[in-house]
N, C-alpha and C positions, 0 to 999 in steps of 0.2 A: 730352076730360075730363082735368082736371089730376090728376097723381099724388097719391096720399094717402100721407103719411108719418106714422107715429106719432112724437110728439116724442121719447120715450125711445129710439126705434129709428132716428131720422133719421141719427144719426152712423154707424150700422151700414149704412145704405143699404137697409133693408128696406122694400119698397114694398107697399102694400095695393092689391088690385084689387077692384072692385065686381062685381056680378052680370053686367052687360052684357059686360064684358071677359072674365070667367070663361067665359061661354057662347060667346064668340068662340074661345077657346082649347080648350074642352071642349064639344063639341056634344051634351051630355046634358041631359035635362030637370032642372029644379030638384028635382023629387021624387026622381029617380034619384040625384042628387048628395047629397041629404039622407039617402037610404037608405045610400049608401056611407059617409057620415060616421058614421052611427049604428053601422055595422059596423067602424069604424076602418079603412076601406079607402080613405079620401080625407082630405086635410087638413081640419081643423076650421075653421069660420068664426069670425071674431072680431067681437064686437059693437062697433060704433063710435058708436052712438047709440041712442036709444030705438026707432027703427024702421029702423036701418041696420046691415048687416053687410058684411064684406069678408073676403078671404082673402089670406094672404101670398103674393106673386107667386113668391118663390123656392121655397116649398113646392109650389106648383102646378107649376112648371117641373120640380122633382125628381120629382113624381108622374108627369108626362108622360114624362120620360126613363126612369123605371122601367118604365112600361108598354111603351115602345118596346124596351127591353132584354129584356123578358119576351116579346117577340113579340106584344104587344098583348093578351095574355090576362091575365085577372084572377088573382091568386094564389089557390091552393087554400086552403081554410079552415085546414088544418093548417100550411101554409107561413106564412099570415098570423099564426097564433097563435104559431108558433116565432119569428117576427121581432119580436114584441112583448115 
C-alpha cells in the first residue's frame, strides 16, 4: 500500500496509516481502539475522505513507545488526567 501524506504535512514527513497497517502494529479490535480514542488514551483518527480515516504514524509509534516504557500497562485514570 502506498504511503499517504497530507499535502500540508508532506514537507514535515508526517505519514498517515490506514486501518490495516494500524492493526498490524496494534493487535486490538477496532472497537477497543475506538474506546481508547474516546477516553483520550489513544491517538485520534483523522478523516481523509467521506468513508476513510487514518492515523498519524508518528503518533502511533509514540503511543507504542509509551506503552513499552510503562511496562505495557495502561495509565491509571488519574495519571491520564494529570498528563492532559
